[in-house]
N, CA, C and O atoms as a Tinker XYZ file with bonds, in Angstrom:
   412  protein
     1  N    -10.921000    3.381000   27.106000    73     2
     2  CA    -9.786000    2.670000   26.531000    64     1     3
     3  C     -8.560000    2.910000   27.397000    63     2     4     5
     4  O     -8.259000    4.037000   27.791000    81     3
     5  N     -7.880000    1.846000   27.673000    73     3     6
     6  CA    -6.686000    1.906000   28.514000    64     5     7
     7  C     -5.490000    2.373000   27.686000    63     6     8     9
     8  O     -5.276000    1.887000   26.576000    81     7
     9  N     -4.716000    3.309000   28.220000    73     7    10
    10  CA    -3.469000    3.729000   27.585000    64     9    11
    11  C     -2.364000    2.801000   28.095000    63    10    12    13
    12  O     -2.190000    2.630000   29.301000    81    11
    13  N     -1.616000    2.203000   27.152000    73    11    14
    14  CA    -0.563000    1.254000   27.517000    64    13    15
    15  C      0.752000    1.680000   26.865000    63    14    16    17
    16  O      0.772000    2.468000   25.919000    81    15
    17  N      1.839000    1.141000   27.394000    73    15    18
    18  CA     3.158000    1.350000   26.790000    64    17    19
    19  C      3.380000    0.273000   25.726000    63    18    20    21
    20  O      2.635000   -0.704000   25.644000    81    19
    21  N      4.395000    0.469000   24.933000    73    19    22
    22  CA     4.753000   -0.538000   23.945000    64    21    23
    23  C      5.067000   -1.873000   24.601000    63    22    24    25
    24  O      4.700000   -2.927000   24.084000    81    23
    25  N      5.741000   -1.826000   25.732000    73    23    26
    26  CA     6.090000   -3.056000   26.453000    64    25    27
    27  C      4.831000   -3.793000   26.931000    63    26    28    29
    28  O      4.739000   -5.015000   26.819000    81    27
    29  N      3.873000   -3.040000   27.461000    73    27    30
    30  CA     2.622000   -3.655000   27.914000    64    29    31
    31  C      1.854000   -4.264000   26.737000    63    30    32    33
    32  O      1.263000   -5.338000   26.859000    81    31
    33  N      1.870000   -3.567000   25.599000    73    31    34
    34  CA     1.201000   -4.093000   24.412000    64    33    35
    35  C      1.839000   -5.399000   23.963000    63    34    36    37
    36  O      1.132000   -6.341000   23.604000    81    35
    37  N      3.153000   -5.468000   23.978000    73    35    38
    38  CA     3.835000   -6.705000   23.582000    64    37    39
    39  C      3.441000   -7.871000   24.494000    63    38    40    41
    40  O      3.283000   -8.994000   24.017000    81    39
    41  N      3.282000   -7.623000   25.783000    73    39    42
    42  CA     2.856000   -8.667000   26.709000    64    41    43
    43  C      1.445000   -9.149000   26.371000    63    42    44    45
    44  O      1.172000  -10.349000   26.406000    81    43
    45  N      0.553000   -8.217000   26.045000    73    43    46
    46  CA    -0.807000   -8.600000   25.668000    64    45    47
    47  C     -0.797000   -9.454000   24.406000    63    46    48    49
    48  O     -1.537000  -10.433000   24.305000    81    47
    49  N      0.035000   -9.085000   23.454000    73    47    50
    50  CA     0.131000   -9.855000   22.213000    64    49    51
    51  C      0.637000  -11.264000   22.506000    63    50    52    53
    52  O      0.136000  -12.238000   21.945000    81    51
    53  N      1.630000  -11.368000   23.385000    73    51    54
    54  CA     2.185000  -12.685000   23.734000    64    53    55
    55  C      1.154000  -13.584000   24.408000    63    54    56    57
    56  O      1.210000  -14.808000   24.285000    81    55
    57  N      0.209000  -12.965000   25.124000    73    55    58
    58  CA    -0.840000  -13.741000   25.791000    64    57    59
    59  C     -1.963000  -14.135000   24.841000    63    58    60    61
    60  O     -2.942000  -14.757000   25.253000    81    59
    61  N     -1.817000  -13.767000   23.558000    73    59    62
    62  CA    -2.783000  -14.209000   22.564000    64    61    63
    63  C     -4.081000  -13.430000   22.530000    63    62    64    65
    64  O     -5.077000  -13.914000   21.992000    81    63
    65  N     -4.088000  -12.241000   23.091000    73    63    66
    66  CA    -5.327000  -11.472000   23.146000    64    65    67
    67  C     -5.689000  -10.911000   21.773000    63    66    68    69
    68  O     -4.822000  -10.637000   20.943000    81    67
    69  N     -6.981000  -10.749000   21.562000    73    67    70
    70  CA    -7.486000  -10.052000   20.378000    64    69    71
    71  C     -7.506000   -8.569000   20.736000    63    70    72    73
    72  O     -8.139000   -8.162000   21.711000    81    71
    73  N     -6.806000   -7.770000   19.937000    73    71    74
    74  CA    -6.570000   -6.382000   20.300000    64    73    75
    75  C     -6.917000   -5.416000   19.181000    63    74    76    77
    76  O     -6.655000   -5.688000   18.009000    81    75
    77  N     -7.502000   -4.295000   19.548000    73    75    78
    78  CA    -7.579000   -3.125000   18.686000    64    77    79
    79  C     -6.672000   -2.100000   19.351000    63    78    80    81
    80  O     -6.881000   -1.739000   20.509000    81    79
    81  N     -5.669000   -1.634000   18.622000    73    79    82
    82  CA    -4.680000   -0.710000   19.179000    64    81    83
    83  C     -4.754000    0.612000   18.426000    63    82    84    85
    84  O     -4.571000    0.663000   17.210000    81    83
    85  N     -5.024000    1.672000   19.164000    73    83    86
    86  CA    -5.099000    3.020000   18.607000    64    85    87
    87  C     -3.801000    3.739000   18.940000    63    86    88    89
    88  O     -3.556000    4.081000   20.096000    81    87
    89  N     -2.959000    3.972000   17.916000    73    87    90
    90  CA    -1.750000    4.769000   18.088000    64    89    91
    91  C     -2.153000    6.228000   17.887000    63    90    92    93
    92  O     -2.629000    6.602000   16.816000    81    91
    93  N     -1.961000    7.052000   18.923000    73    91    94
    94  CA    -2.487000    8.414000   18.928000    64    93    95
    95  C     -1.471000    9.389000   19.494000    63    94    96    97
    96  O     -0.428000    9.001000   20.021000    81    95
    97  N     -1.807000   10.682000   19.368000    73    95    98
    98  CA    -1.043000   11.746000   20.019000    64    97    99
    99  C     -2.044000   12.735000   20.602000    63    98   100   101
   100  O     -3.113000   12.957000   20.034000    81    99
   101  N     -1.687000   13.328000   21.745000    73    99   102
   102  CA    -2.582000   14.283000   22.405000    64   101   103
   103  C     -2.877000   15.499000   21.536000    63   102   104   105
   104  O     -3.965000   16.068000   21.626000    81   103
   105  N     -1.929000   15.907000   20.699000    73   103   106
   106  CA    -2.076000   17.101000   19.878000    64   105   107
   107  C     -2.857000   16.854000   18.582000    63   106   108   109
   108  O     -3.101000   17.787000   17.818000    81   107
   109  N     -3.240000   15.622000   18.339000    73   107   110
   110  CA    -3.847000   15.216000   17.062000    64   109   111
   111  C     -5.372000   15.375000   17.104000    63   110   112   113
   112  O     -6.057000   14.668000   17.843000    81   111
   113  N     -5.895000   16.313000   16.302000    73   111   114
   114  CA    -7.339000   16.536000   16.248000    64   113   115
   115  C     -8.117000   15.311000   15.800000    63   114   116   117
   116  O     -9.083000   14.936000   16.465000    81   115
   117  N     -7.730000   14.661000   14.682000    73   115   118
   118  CA    -8.451000   13.454000   14.267000    64   117   119
   119  C     -8.413000   12.338000   15.326000    63   118   120   121
   120  O     -9.358000   11.558000   15.441000    81   119
   121  N     -7.319000   12.268000   16.096000    73   119   122
   122  CA    -7.235000   11.265000   17.168000    64   121   123
   123  C     -8.313000   11.529000   18.218000    63   122   124   125
   124  O     -8.981000   10.605000   18.683000    81   123
   125  N     -8.473000   12.793000   18.583000    73   123   126
   126  CA    -9.491000   13.155000   19.576000    64   125   127
   127  C    -10.895000   12.895000   19.042000    63   126   128   129
   128  O    -11.798000   12.559000   19.808000    81   127
   129  N    -11.082000   13.047000   17.735000    73   127   130
   130  CA   -12.377000   12.785000   17.112000    64   129   131
   131  C    -12.681000   11.277000   17.088000    63   130   132   133
   132  O    -13.829000   10.866000   17.259000    81   131
   133  N    -11.645000   10.468000   16.876000    73   131   134
   134  CA   -11.825000    9.018000   16.772000    64   133   135
   135  C    -12.059000    8.360000   18.123000    63   134   136   137
   136  O    -12.806000    7.385000   18.206000    81   135
   137  N    -11.445000    8.865000   19.174000    73   135   138
   138  CA   -11.475000    8.210000   20.484000    64   137   139
   139  C    -12.882000    7.849000   20.971000    63   138   140   141
   140  O    -13.093000    6.699000   21.357000    81   139
   141  N    -13.862000    8.772000   20.976000    73   139   142
   142  CA   -15.186000    8.389000   21.480000    64   141   143
   143  C    -15.880000    7.339000   20.607000    63   142   144   145
   144  O    -16.685000    6.550000   21.101000    81   143
   145  N    -15.570000    7.332000   19.328000    73   143   146
   146  CA   -16.160000    6.319000   18.444000    64   145   147
   147  C    -15.614000    4.937000   18.785000    63   146   148   149
   148  O    -16.367000    3.963000   18.829000    81   147
   149  N    -14.313000    4.850000   19.024000    73   147   150
   150  CA   -13.729000    3.560000   19.406000    64   149   151
   151  C    -14.227000    3.125000   20.779000    63   150   152   153
   152  O    -14.440000    1.935000   21.011000    81   151
   153  N    -14.413000    4.072000   21.685000    73   151   154
   154  CA   -14.925000    3.732000   23.018000    64   153   155
   155  C    -16.339000    3.160000   22.929000    63   154   156   157
   156  O    -16.682000    2.249000   23.682000    81   155
   157  N    -17.158000    3.679000   22.025000    73   155   158
   158  CA   -18.505000    3.109000   21.828000    64   157   159
   159  C    -18.405000    1.680000   21.303000    63   158   160   161
   160  O    -19.126000    0.796000   21.764000    81   159
   161  N    -17.515000    1.453000   20.341000    73   159   162
   162  CA   -17.336000    0.102000   19.796000    64   161   163
   163  C    -16.799000   -0.858000   20.862000    63   162   164   165
   164  O    -17.144000   -2.040000   20.875000    81   163
   165  N    -15.958000   -0.339000   21.748000    73   163   166
   166  CA   -15.397000   -1.159000   22.824000    64   165   167
   167  C    -16.519000   -1.794000   23.644000    63   166   168   169
   168  O    -16.409000   -2.946000   24.063000    81   167
   169  N    -17.596000   -1.043000   23.873000    73   167   170
   170  CA   -18.729000   -1.567000   24.630000    64   169   171
   171  C    -19.479000   -2.666000   23.896000    63   170   172   173
   172  O    -20.141000   -3.489000   24.529000    81   171
   173  N    -19.387000   -2.693000   22.573000    73   171   174
   174  CA   -20.084000   -3.699000   21.770000    64   173   175
   175  C    -19.316000   -5.011000   21.658000    63   174   176   177
   176  O    -19.909000   -6.048000   21.361000    81   175
   177  N    -18.011000   -4.979000   21.890000    73   175   178
   178  CA   -17.165000   -6.152000   21.655000    64   177   179
   179  C    -16.333000   -6.489000   22.896000    63   178   180   181
   180  O    -15.143000   -6.181000   22.950000    81   179
   181  N    -16.964000   -7.123000   23.895000    73   179   182
   182  CA   -16.241000   -7.411000   25.139000    64   181   183
   183  C    -15.115000   -8.442000   24.982000    63   182   184   185
   184  O    -14.263000   -8.558000   25.863000    81   183
   185  N    -15.101000   -9.195000   23.866000    73   183   186
   186  CA   -14.067000  -10.210000   23.663000    64   185   187
   187  C    -12.814000   -9.646000   22.997000    63   186   188   189
   188  O    -11.852000  -10.375000   22.759000    81   187
   189  N    -12.827000   -8.355000   22.698000    73   187   190
   190  CA   -11.664000   -7.694000   22.102000    64   189   191
   191  C    -11.199000   -6.613000   23.067000    63   190   192   193
   192  O    -12.000000   -5.835000   23.585000    81   191
   193  N     -9.895000   -6.579000   23.298000    73   191   194
   194  CA    -9.339000   -5.563000   24.194000    64   193   195
   195  C     -8.951000   -4.342000   23.357000    63   194   196   197
   196  O     -8.193000   -4.447000   22.393000    81   195
   197  N     -9.483000   -3.196000   23.742000    73   195   198
   198  CA    -9.194000   -1.933000   23.073000    64   197   199
   199  C     -8.168000   -1.181000   23.908000    63   198   200   201
   200  O     -8.393000   -0.932000   25.093000    81   199
   201  N     -7.036000   -0.816000   23.298000    73   199   202
   202  CA    -6.001000   -0.071000   24.016000    64   201   203
   203  C     -5.470000    1.050000   23.124000    63   202   204   205
   204  O     -5.654000    1.049000   21.907000    81   203
   205  N     -4.804000    2.005000   23.776000    73   203   206
   206  CA    -4.214000    3.148000   23.083000    64   205   207
   207  C     -2.734000    3.225000   23.423000    63   206   208   209
   208  O     -2.331000    2.943000   24.552000    81   207
   209  N     -1.926000    3.610000   22.434000    73   207   210
   210  CA    -0.502000    3.835000   22.640000    64   209   211
   211  C     -0.201000    5.273000   22.217000    63   210   212   213
   212  O     -0.436000    5.654000   21.070000    81   211
   213  N      0.316000    6.061000   23.150000    73   211   214
   214  CA     0.688000    7.441000   22.861000    64   213   215
   215  C      2.032000    7.430000   22.130000    63   214   216   217
   216  O      3.050000    7.024000   22.691000    81   215
   217  N      2.023000    7.882000   20.868000    73   215   218
   218  CA     3.245000    7.807000   20.067000    64   217   219
   219  C      4.345000    8.721000   20.598000    63   218   220   221
   220  O      5.527000    8.429000   20.415000    81   219
   221  N      3.975000    9.825000   21.253000    73   219   222
   222  CA     4.995000   10.724000   21.800000    64   221   223
   223  C      5.691000   10.110000   23.008000    63   222   224   225
   224  O      6.879000   10.348000   23.225000    81   223
   225  N      4.968000    9.328000   23.790000    73   223   226
   226  CA     5.545000    8.678000   24.966000    64   225   227
   227  C      6.247000    7.364000   24.620000    63   226   228   229
   228  O      7.000000    6.830000   25.434000    81   227
   229  N      6.004000    6.849000   23.428000    73   227   230
   230  CA     6.563000    5.554000   22.998000    64   229   231
   231  C      7.147000    5.701000   21.596000    63   230   232   233
   232  O      6.791000    4.953000   20.685000    81   231
   233  N      8.047000    6.672000   21.433000    73   231   234
   234  CA     8.541000    7.012000   20.096000    64   233   235
   235  C      9.278000    5.875000   19.408000    63   234   236   237
   236  O      9.004000    5.582000   18.244000    81   235
   237  N     10.201000    5.232000   20.097000    73   235   238
   238  CA    10.973000    4.182000   19.422000    64   237   239
   239  C     10.084000    2.973000   19.120000    63   238   240   241
   240  O     10.216000    2.360000   18.060000    81   239
   241  N      9.182000    2.627000   20.041000    73   239   242
   242  CA     8.264000    1.506000   19.791000    64   241   243
   243  C      7.362000    1.824000   18.600000    63   242   244   245
   244  O      7.164000    0.978000   17.728000    81   243
   245  N      6.822000    3.025000   18.560000    73   243   246
   246  CA     5.938000    3.415000   17.460000    64   245   247
   247  C      6.685000    3.354000   16.127000    63   246   248   249
   248  O      6.140000    2.894000   15.123000    81   247
   249  N      7.924000    3.816000   16.126000    73   247   250
   250  CA     8.728000    3.748000   14.905000    64   249   251
   251  C      8.960000    2.297000   14.499000    63   250   252   253
   252  O      8.864000    1.955000   13.320000    81   251
   253  N      9.266000    1.443000   15.477000    73   251   254
   254  CA     9.464000    0.017000   15.189000    64   253   255
   255  C      8.206000   -0.628000   14.617000    63   254   256   257
   256  O      8.291000   -1.567000   13.826000    81   255
   257  N      7.044000   -0.126000   15.015000    73   255   258
   258  CA     5.765000   -0.658000   14.527000    64   257   259
   259  C      5.383000   -0.064000   13.165000    63   258   260   261
   260  O      4.364000   -0.442000   12.587000    81   259
   261  N      6.192000    0.856000   12.660000    73   259   262
   262  CA     5.930000    1.436000   11.354000    64   261   263
   263  C      4.918000    2.566000   11.359000    63   262   264   265
   264  O      4.344000    2.888000   10.319000    81   263
   265  N      4.692000    3.169000   12.510000    73   263   266
   266  CA     3.726000    4.262000   12.607000    64   265   267
   267  C      4.348000    5.510000   11.986000    63   266   268   269
   268  O      5.384000    5.993000   12.442000    81   267
   269  N      3.705000    6.023000   10.943000    73   267   270
   270  CA     4.195000    7.221000   10.262000    64   269   271
   271  C      3.254000    8.399000   10.434000    63   270   272   273
   272  O      3.657000    9.549000   10.256000    81   271
   273  N      1.987000    8.119000   10.782000    73   271   274
   274  CA     1.030000    9.191000   11.027000    64   273   275
   275  C     -0.017000    8.688000   12.010000    63   274   276   277
   276  O     -0.195000    7.485000   12.196000    81   275
   277  N     -0.698000    9.631000   12.630000    73   275   278
   278  CA    -1.736000    9.290000   13.600000    64   277   279
   279  C     -3.041000    9.941000   13.175000    63   278   280   281
   280  O     -3.027000   11.001000   12.550000    81   279
   281  N     -4.164000    9.326000   13.502000    73   279   282
   282  CA    -4.260000    8.038000   14.185000    64   281   283
   283  C     -3.973000    6.866000   13.239000    63   282   284   285
   284  O     -4.317000    6.896000   12.058000    81   283
   285  N     -3.341000    5.851000   13.789000    73   283   286
   286  CA    -3.189000    4.566000   13.120000    64   285   287
   287  C     -3.807000    3.527000   14.044000    63   286   288   289
   288  O     -3.486000    3.477000   15.232000    81   287
   289  N     -4.684000    2.705000   13.505000    73   287   290
   290  CA    -5.325000    1.640000   14.284000    64   289   291
   291  C     -4.839000    0.311000   13.731000    63   290   292   293
   292  O     -4.872000    0.078000   12.522000    81   291
   293  N     -4.385000   -0.561000   14.633000    73   291   294
   294  CA    -3.943000   -1.906000   14.247000    64   293   295
   295  C     -4.794000   -2.935000   14.978000    63   294   296   297
   296  O     -5.233000   -2.725000   16.109000    81   295
   297  N     -5.010000   -4.053000   14.294000    73   295   298
   298  CA    -5.778000   -5.172000   14.846000    64   297   299
   299  C     -4.826000   -6.353000   14.974000    63   298   300   301
   300  O     -4.111000   -6.690000   14.030000    81   299
   301  N     -4.820000   -6.980000   16.152000    73   299   302
   302  CA    -3.941000   -8.122000   16.405000    64   301   303
   303  C     -4.736000   -9.302000   16.938000    63   302   304   305
   304  O     -5.647000   -9.149000   17.752000    81   303
   305  N     -4.366000  -10.483000   16.457000    73   303   306
   306  CA    -4.795000  -11.734000   17.085000    64   305   307
   307  C     -3.516000  -12.323000   17.639000    63   306   308   309
   308  O     -2.736000  -12.939000   16.913000    81   307
   309  N     -3.306000  -12.127000   18.934000    73   307   310
   310  CA    -2.030000  -12.502000   19.526000    64   309   311
   311  C     -0.942000  -11.668000   18.872000    63   310   312   313
   312  O     -1.115000  -10.464000   18.685000    81   311
   313  N      0.188000  -12.295000   18.518000    73   311   314
   314  CA     1.284000  -11.531000   17.943000    64   313   315
   315  C      1.086000  -11.165000   16.466000    63   314   316   317
   316  O      1.859000  -10.382000   15.913000    81   315
   317  N      0.065000  -11.722000   15.834000    73   315   318
   318  CA    -0.129000  -11.506000   14.403000    64   317   319
   319  C     -0.998000  -10.283000   14.124000    63   318   320   321
   320  O     -2.129000  -10.187000   14.602000    81   319
   321  N     -0.448000   -9.343000   13.339000    73   319   322
   322  CA    -1.233000   -8.186000   12.902000    64   321   323
   323  C     -2.150000   -8.661000   11.781000    63   322   324   325
   324  O     -1.692000   -9.218000   10.784000    81   323
   325  N     -3.456000   -8.433000   11.957000    73   323   326
   326  CA    -4.432000   -8.919000   10.972000    64   325   327
   327  C     -5.136000   -7.774000   10.237000    63   326   328   329
   328  O     -5.996000   -8.018000    9.390000    81   327
   329  N     -4.779000   -6.544000   10.553000    73   327   330
   330  CA    -5.362000   -5.410000    9.856000    64   329   331
   331  C     -4.847000   -4.113000   10.418000    63   330   332   333
   332  O     -4.328000   -4.065000   11.533000    81   331
   333  N     -4.994000   -3.043000    9.629000    73   331   334
   334  CA    -4.619000   -1.728000   10.121000    64   333   335
   335  C     -5.223000   -0.654000    9.229000    63   334   336   337
   336  O     -5.639000   -0.913000    8.100000    81   335
   337  N     -5.256000    0.537000    9.760000    73   335   338
   338  CA    -5.684000    1.689000    8.975000    64   337   339
   339  C     -4.959000    2.926000    9.485000    63   338   340   341
   340  O     -4.566000    3.013000   10.648000    81   339
   341  N     -4.797000    3.870000    8.581000    73   339   342
   342  CA    -4.231000    5.168000    8.933000    64   341   343
   343  C     -5.303000    6.215000    8.682000    63   342   344   345
   344  O     -6.004000    6.164000    7.671000    81   343
   345  N     -5.429000    7.159000    9.597000    73   343   346
   346  CA    -6.478000    8.158000    9.477000    64   345   347
   347  C     -7.767000    7.639000   10.077000    63   346   348   349
   348  O     -7.825000    6.518000   10.581000    81   347
   349  N     -8.790000    8.455000   10.020000    73   347   350
   350  CA   -10.086000    8.103000   10.587000    64   349   351
   351  C    -10.907000    7.384000    9.524000    63   350   352   353
   352  O    -11.071000    7.887000    8.413000    81   351
   353  N    -11.420000    6.213000    9.865000    73   351   354
   354  CA   -12.251000    5.416000    8.962000    64   353   355
   355  C    -13.691000    5.402000    9.473000    63   354   356   357
   356  O    -13.986000    5.936000   10.543000    81   355
   357  N    -14.577000    4.790000    8.704000    73   355   358
   358  CA   -15.973000    4.667000    9.119000    64   357   359
   359  C    -16.093000    3.664000   10.270000    63   358   360   361
   360  O    -15.248000    2.783000   10.429000    81   359
   361  N    -17.148000    3.811000   11.062000    73   359   362
   362  CA   -17.390000    2.837000   12.127000    64   361   363
   363  C    -17.509000    1.440000   11.539000    63   362   364   365
   364  O    -17.067000    0.468000   12.152000    81   363
   365  N    -18.106000    1.333000   10.346000    73   363   366
   366  CA   -18.260000    0.036000    9.688000    64   365   367
   367  C    -16.930000   -0.633000    9.409000    63   366   368   369
   368  O    -16.822000   -1.854000    9.515000    81   367
   369  N    -15.913000    0.143000    9.056000    73   367   370
   370  CA   -14.588000   -0.413000    8.812000    64   369   371
   371  C    -14.044000   -1.071000   10.072000    63   370   372   373
   372  O    -13.570000   -2.207000   10.031000    81   371
   373  N    -14.114000   -0.353000   11.195000    73   371   374
   374  CA   -13.594000   -0.909000   12.451000    64   373   375
   375  C    -14.413000   -2.125000   12.878000    63   374   376   377
   376  O    -13.858000   -3.134000   13.313000    81   375
   377  N    -15.739000   -2.023000   12.751000    73   375   378
   378  CA   -16.621000   -3.123000   13.140000    64   377   379
   379  C    -16.321000   -4.374000   12.306000    63   378   380   381
   380  O    -16.261000   -5.477000   12.848000    81   379
   381  N    -16.133000   -4.207000   11.000000    73   379   382
   382  CA   -15.849000   -5.340000   10.118000    64   381   383
   383  C    -14.547000   -6.034000   10.501000    63   382   384   385
   384  O    -14.485000   -7.263000   10.536000    81   383
   385  N    -13.493000   -5.243000   10.791000    73   383   386
   386  CA   -12.215000   -5.830000   11.186000    64   385   387
   387  C    -12.317000   -6.556000   12.524000    63   386   388   389
   388  O    -11.707000   -7.608000   12.711000    81   387
   389  N    -13.086000   -5.994000   13.450000    73   387   390
   390  CA   -13.273000   -6.647000   14.742000    64   389   391
   391  C    -14.035000   -7.955000   14.560000    63   390   392   393
   392  O    -13.653000   -8.982000   15.120000    81   391
   393  N    -15.108000   -7.918000   13.780000    73   391   394
   394  CA   -15.895000   -9.130000   13.560000    64   393   395
   395  C    -15.075000  -10.213000   12.880000    63   394   396   397
   396  O    -15.261000  -11.394000   13.173000    81   395
   397  N    -14.168000   -9.841000   11.975000    73   395   398
   398  CA   -13.293000  -10.828000   11.334000    64   397   399
   399  C    -12.379000  -11.501000   12.346000    63   398   400   401
   400  O    -12.077000  -12.687000   12.210000    81   399
   401  N    -11.935000  -10.765000   13.356000    73   399   402
   402  CA   -11.085000  -11.366000   14.393000    64   401   403
   403  C    -11.861000  -12.364000   15.239000    63   402   404   405
   404  O    -11.282000  -13.305000   15.782000    81   403
   405  N    -13.158000  -12.163000   15.352000    73   403   406
   406  CA   -13.969000  -13.009000   16.234000    64   405   407
   407  C    -14.506000  -14.261000   15.533000    63   406   408   409
   408  O    -15.151000  -15.093000   16.171000    81   407
   409  N    -14.251000  -14.401000   14.242000    73   407   410
   410  CA   -14.734000  -15.581000   13.509000    64   409   411
   411  C    -13.936000  -16.805000   13.848000    63   410   412
   412  O    -14.207000  -17.885000   13.323000    81   411
């Protein structure tokens, strides 16, 4: 998964990409636990771009996005947020949200 800045994420949204965005922090244990699971899903869904935003490196952007805890995962179809979760969810939850974006 590519680590991007808030500015880079906004450009991807403007280009209409289908995105799974993992807002994370290096010090966050659940974030480290979630990362390999999302990377496995990334291989299953080549039509969705999986990216990560480090909340410590992008504090004002993360605050503007309403991030209050990590990990937070958001799903975007272009500029429109179509789903999100806070904390670690089941693989089925992420898969279902991704499949809904691809319909």
